[in-house]
C-alpha positions in Angstrom: 17.6 0.4 -30.5 14.2 -0.8 -31.5 13.6 -2.7 -34.7 11.9 -0.2 -37.1 9.8 -3.0 -38.7 8.5 -4.1 -35.3 7.6 -0.5 -34.4 5.6 0.0 -37.7 3.6 -3.2 -37.0 2.9 -2.0 -33.5 1.6 1.3 -34.8 -1.1 -0.6 -36.7 -2.7 -1.6 -33.4 -2.9 -4.4 -31.0 -5.0 -6.6 -33.3 -2.6 -6.4 -36.2 0.3 -6.9 -33.8 -1.1 -10.1 -32.2 -2.0 -11.6 -35.6 1.6 -11.0 -36.7 2.9 -12.7 -33.5 0.6 -15.7 -34.1 2.1 -16.2 -37.6 5.6 -16.9 -36.4 6.3 -17.5 -32.8 10.0 -17.8 -33.4 10.3 -14.0 -33.9 11.0 -12.2 -30.6 10.1 -8.5 -30.9 12.8 -5.9 -30.4 11.4 -2.7 -28.9 14.5 -1.6 -26.9 14.3 2.0 -25.8 11.1 2.6 -27.7 8.8 5.5 -26.6 5.5 3.7 -26.0 4.0 6.4 -23.9 0.2 7.0 -24.3 -0.1 3.9 -26.6 -3.1 1.6 -26.3 -1.6 -1.8 -25.5 -4.5 -3.6 -23.7 -4.3 -7.4 -24.2 -1.2 -7.2 -26.4 1.2 -10.2 -26.8 4.7 -9.0 -25.8 5.8 -12.4 -24.5 9.6 -12.8 -24.9 9.9 -9.3 -26.2 13.0 -7.2 -25.6 11.7 -4.0 -24.0 14.8 -2.9 -22.2 14.8 0.8 -21.5 11.3 1.4 -23.1 9.1 4.2 -21.9 5.6 3.1 -20.9 4.2 6.3 -19.4 0.4 6.4 -19.1 -0.2 3.2 -21.0 -3.0 0.6 -20.6 -1.4 -2.9 -20.4 -4.5 -4.6 -18.9 -4.4 -8.3 -19.6 -1.1 -8.0 -21.6 1.1 -11.1 -22.1 4.5 -10.2 -20.9 5.8 -13.6 -20.0 9.5 -13.9 -20.2 9.8 -10.4 -21.5 13.0 -8.3 -21.0 11.9 -5.2 -19.1 15.0 -4.1 -17.3 15.5 -0.3 -17.1 11.9 0.4 -18.3 9.9 3.4 -17.1 6.4 2.6 -16.0 4.5 5.7 -14.9 0.7 5.8 -14.3 0.3 2.4 -16.1 -2.6 0.0 -15.6 -1.1 -3.6 -15.6 -4.2 -5.2 -14.0 -4.6 -8.8 -15.1 -1.3 -8.9 -17.0 1.0 -11.9 -17.0 4.7 -11.1 -16.3 5.7 -14.6 -15.3 9.4 -15.1 -15.8 9.9 -11.5 -16.9 13.0 -9.6 -16.1 12.6 -6.1 -14.6 16.0 -5.4 -13.1 16.4 -1.7 -12.2 13.0 -0.9 -13.6 11.3 2.4 -12.5 7.6 2.0 -11.5 5.3 4.9 -10.3 1.6 4.9 -9.6 0.9 1.5 -11.1 -2.1 -0.8 -10.7 -0.8 -4.4 -10.3 -4.2 -6.0 -9.5 -4.4 -9.7 -10.4 -0.9 -9.5 -12.0 1.2 -12.7 -12.3 4.8 -12.1 -11.4 5.7 -15.7 -10.7 9.4 -16.3 -10.9 9.9 -12.8 -12.3 13.2 -11.0 -11.6 12.9 -7.5 -10.2 16.3 -6.9 -8.7 17.0 -3.3 -7.6 13.8 -2.0 -9.2 12.1 1.1 -7.7 8.4 0.9 -6.8 6.5 3.8 -5.4 2.7 4.4 -5.1 2.0 0.9 -6.3 -1.3 -1.1 -5.6 -0.7 -4.8 -5.5 -4.0 -6.7 -5.1 -4.6 -10.4 -5.5 -1.4 -10.7 -7.4 1.0 -13.7 -7.6 4.6 -13.0 -6.7 5.5 -16.7 -6.0 9.1 -17.3 -6.5 9.8 -13.7 -7.6 13.4 -12.4 -7.2 13.0 -9.1 -5.3 16.6 -8.7 -4.1 17.4 -5.0 -3.5 14.0 -3.8 -4.6 12.9 -0.4 -3.3 9.3 -0.3 -2.1 7.8 3.0 -0.9 4.1 3.8 -0.3 3.0 0.4 -1.6 -0.2 -1.5 -0.7 0.1 -5.3 -0.9 -3.3 -7.0 -0.5 -4.4 -10.7 -0.7 -1.2 -11.5 -2.7 0.7 -14.8 -2.9 4.2 -14.4 -1.6 5.5 -18.0 -1.4 9.2 -18.1 -2.2 9.4 -14.4 -3.0 13.0 -13.4 -2.2 13.2 -10.0 -0.3 16.9 -10.2 0.4 18.3 -6.7 1.0 15.1 -5.0 -0.1 14.3 -1.5 1.0 10.8 -0.9 2.5 9.2 2.4 3.6 5.5 2.8 4.6 4.2 -0.4 3.2 0.6 -1.6 4.0 0.1 -5.3 4.0 -3.5 -6.7 4.1 -4.6 -10.3 4.3 -1.4 -11.8 3.0 -1.4 -15.2 4.8 1.7 -16.4 2.9 3.9 -13.5 4.0 5.9 -15.9 6.2 6.7 -18.1 3.2 8.6 -15.3 1.6 12.4 -15.6 2.0 15.1 -13.3 3.5 12.5 -11.1 5.3 15.1 -10.6 8.1 17.5 -8.9 5.7 15.1 -6.2 4.6 16.2 -2.6 5.3 13.3 -0.5 6.7 13.1 3.2 6.3 9.9 4.2 8.2 7.3 2.1 9.8 4.9 -0.1 7.8 1.5 -1.6 8.7 0.3 -5.2 8.8 -3.3 -6.0 9.4 -4.6 -8.5 12.0 -5.5 -11.2 9.4 -1.9 -11.4 8.2 -0.6 -11.4 11.8 -3.1 -14.0 12.8 -2.1 -16.3 9.9 1.7 -16.1 10.3 3.1 -13.8 13.1 4.7 -16.8 14.8 6.6 -17.6 11.6 7.8 -14.1 10.8 11.4 -13.3 11.6 11.9 -11.2 14.7 14.1 -8.7 12.9 11.4 -8.2 10.2 8.8 -7.4 12.8 11.1 -4.9 14.6 11.8 -3.3 11.2 8.1 -3.0 10.5 7.7 -0.9 13.7 6.7 -3.3 16.5 8.4 -3.1 19.8 9.8 -6.1 21.5 6.9 -6.1 24.0 4.4 -5.9 21.1 6.0 -8.8 19.3 6.0 -10.9 22.4 2.4 -10.2 23.0 1.4 -10.8 19.3 3.2 -14.2 19.3 1.6 -15.1 22.6 -2.0 -14.6 21.5 -1.4 -16.0 18.0 -4.9 -16.4 16.7 -6.6 -15.0 19.8 -8.2 -11.7 18.7 -8.4 -9.4 21.7 -9.7 -6.6 19.6 -10.3 -7.7 16.0 -12.1 -4.6 15.0 -9.9 -2.2 13.1 -9.0 1.3 14.1 -7.9 3.3 11.0 -5.7 6.4 11.4 -6.0 9.0 8.6 -3.4 11.7 8.5 -1.2 14.0 6.4 2.2 12.7 5.5 3.7 15.9 7.0 2.4 14.7 10.4 4.3 11.4 10.3 6.3 12.0 13.5 3.1 12.4 15.6 1.4 9.5 13.8 4.3 7.1 14.4 4.1 7.8 18.1 0.4 7.4 18.2 0.5 4.1 16.3 3.1 2.7 18.7 0.9 3.5 21.7 -2.3 2.2 20.1 -0.6 -1.1 19.3 0.7 -1.3 22.9 -2.9 -1.2 24.0 -3.7 -4.2 21.7 -5.6 -2.0 19.2 -5.8 -3.5 15.7 -4.6 -0.4 14.0 -4.2 0.4 10.3 -3.0 3.6 8.9 -2.1 5.5 5.7 -1.3 9.0 4.7 -4.3 10.5 2.7 -1.8 12.5 0.7 -0.9 9.3 -1.2 -2.9 8.7 -4.4 -2.5 5.0 -4.0 -4.5 4.9 -0.8 -7.7 5.7 -2.8 -7.4 2.2 -4.4 -8.1 0.5 -1.1 -10.5 3.0 0.5 -13.7 0.8 -0.2 -12.2 -2.1 1.8 -11.1 0.3 4.6 -14.5 2.0 4.7 -16.3 -1.4 4.9 -14.2 -2.5 7.8 -14.9 0.8 9.6 -18.6 0.5 8.9 -18.8 -3.0 10.4 -17.2 -2.4 13.8 -14.3 -0.1 13.3 -13.2 3.4 14.3 -11.7 6.3 12.2 -9.1 8.5 13.8 -8.4 11.6 11.8 -5.3 13.6 12.7 -6.2 17.3 12.5 -3.5 19.8 12.0 -2.7 22.8 9.7 -1.3 20.3 7.3 -4.3 18.1 7.1 -6.9 20.9 7.2 -5.3 22.5 4.2 -5.6 19.2 2.3 -8.5 18.5 -0.1 -9.2 15.1 1.3 -10.0 16.1 4.9 -13.5 17.6 4.6 -14.9 14.7 2.4 -13.3 12.2 4.9 -15.0 13.8 7.9 -18.3 14.2 6.1 -18.3 10.5 5.0 -17.6 9.3 8.5 -20.4 11.5 9.9 -22.8 10.1 7.3 -21.7 6.6 8.3 -22.3 7.4 12.0 -25.8 8.6 11.2 -26.7 5.5 9.2 -25.1 3.0 11.6 -26.3 4.9 14.8 -22.9 4.5 16.5 -19.7 6.5 17.1 -17.1 6.1 14.4 -15.2 9.4 14.0 -12.6 10.4 16.6 -10.8 13.6 15.5 -7.3 14.1 17.0 -6.2 17.7 17.2 -2.4 18.2 17.3 -1.8 21.9 16.8 -3.6 25.2 17.5 -4.4 25.9 13.9 -6.7 22.9 14.0 -7.9 23.6 17.6 -9.1 27.1 16.7 -10.0 26.6 13.1 -13.1 28.3 11.7 -13.9 25.5 9.3 -17.6 24.9 9.3 -17.3 21.2 8.9 -15.1 21.0 12.0 -17.8 22.7 14.0 -20.2 19.8 13.3 -17.9 17.2 14.8 -19.1 15.6 18.1 -17.1 17.5 20.8 -17.1 14.6 23.2 -15.2 12.5 20.6 -12.4 15.0 20.0 -9.0 14.2 21.5 -6.7 17.2 22.2 -3.0 16.4 21.6 -1.9 20.0 21.0 1.0 19.5 23.5 1.9 16.0 22.3 5.6 16.7 22.2 5.6 16.8 26.0 5.8 13.1 26.9 3.8 13.5 30.1 1.0 15.4 28.4 1.0 13.0 25.5 0.3 10.2 27.9 -2.5 12.0 29.6 -4.1 12.8 26.2 -3.6 9.2 25.1 -5.3 7.8 28.2 -8.3 10.0 27.5 -8.4 8.8 23.9 -8.3 5.1 24.9 -11.0 5.8 27.4 -13.1 7.3 24.6 -12.5 4.5 22.2 -13.3 1.8 24.8 -16.4 3.6 26.2 -17.8 3.9 22.7 -17.5 0.1 22.0 -20.9 -1.3 21.2 
């Protein structure tokens, strides 16, 4: 259990706590199993602290010093850890949900069998981190250092990797267990596709033919401009099939379910890539039309089209609820850019619809 004296000092605020730490660095705080939910902990010094089993729900830990802290079994829900230093920290079997890990240092941290979901990792440093057995689901990893990070027997599902040119320097990528396709952008592939294990690329979702092609072109960008696919998580089966075919046509495709809160973190970067020379494919179905995100998404793309004077939005209709919808905003979409995949489960008809989509995309290249 937590040391009652240490808890009393913490309740006096971060300033009082940090002054107490500075007086005697030999004292290592004991806050085991403490309920620290909804506590303001920005820039706090918790280096070397024993925090095992603590509850950190909805806490601000921006800029916190957690170096060498013991954080195994902790619960971190809706926590902002941006700019925090967790170098050398131990987070075995930790539970993390909806966390901002922007500019976080996790060098040589131990995160064995931890559970990460809905996490945004941007410009972080995971060099030398022990990630054996970690579970990563719906995680965005962007511009992050991965040299020496050990992914042995990790579990990955629906991971987005952007501009991580040190991905190939991580270890044991071939032993990752994949549950659902992930997405890797062309900058990462350009930097290290020839050094990535074959088994890892297969697990991510590339076919053997796609891997052969990617390795053959290496840095040669046949189509460097991104095509971003926006969809409801309930339409994953169709989207997986579409992604595979787009990649087979050498389309630089990125995708993410708009149902995921974490996707909002990287929307500005995605929107900028689309604005420059990209395309936005929005999968329209009963599932997506019922979502709150769809109308603003379409409206934003249409405004971008008007400003940039070019075709950006390509709606993809996959069921009759979407095809015959009375939604006003849908009536404003350019009819010539709509792709009809209502019979996509029929392999032959899917291919016919796909051929028409590719023709639309290529004919709209500027």
